[in-house]
N, C-alpha and C positions, 0 to 999 in steps of 0.2 A: 233433470240433470242440473247440477249446480255449475255455473260458468265462472271461470276465473280469467282475468285479463293478463295478457302477456304483450310484450313489445318486441318487434323484430325488424330487421332491415332487409329489404329486398331490392333487387335492381330496378332501375327506372323502367326497363322493358317489361319486367314481370308485373310491376304495378300497373302499367298501361294495359297489359293483357288482361289482368284481373278486372280492371275497371270496364274494359270493353265486354268481357264475358258477363259481368254483372249486369251491365246495361242490356246486353243481348238476351239474357235469360230471365230478366226480371227478378233476379236473386240479389241479395246483398253481398258485398265483398266479404263481409264477415262469414256469411253462410258458406260461400265458395271456399274460403280459406280453411274453415273448420272441416268441411267435407274433404278437401285435399289432404289435410293433416291426418284425419281419421283413416282414409284409405291408405296413405303411406305407412302409418303405424301398423295397420292390419297386415299389409303385405310384408313389411320388414320383420314383424313379429313371427309371421308364418315361416319366412325363410330361415330365420335364426333357429327357430324350433326344429325345422326339418333338418338343418345342418347338424345341430346338436344330436338329434336322434340318429342320424347317419353315422356320426362319430362314435356314438355309444354302440351301435350295431357292429361297426368295424372293430372296436375294442373288445367286443364279446365274440369275435370271430365269425360274425354273421355277414359274410360277403362272398362273392364269386371272384375267383382269381382271374386275371387276364388270360392265363393259359386255358382255363376252362371256357371262357368266352370264345377264344380263338378256335378251340376244338368244336364247339357247338355251331359256329358259323363257318367252319372250314377256312379259316384265315391263317396264313402262315406268318 
């Protein structure tokens, strides 16, 4: 994988936590930051994709109405 450099600002508290975690785990701050970014991007991408799929299903009429749910669960 080709790496590219970026620059960003983080709070002093986050920087201190990152440094402590790096020291505690024997990992570099760069490794931990890259891992955190990768996990965040994976989760956010999954959520956006799932939301878009849900909207698509709703637009295609593929959903259960609240009244049907209430009937199935005997809720008034």
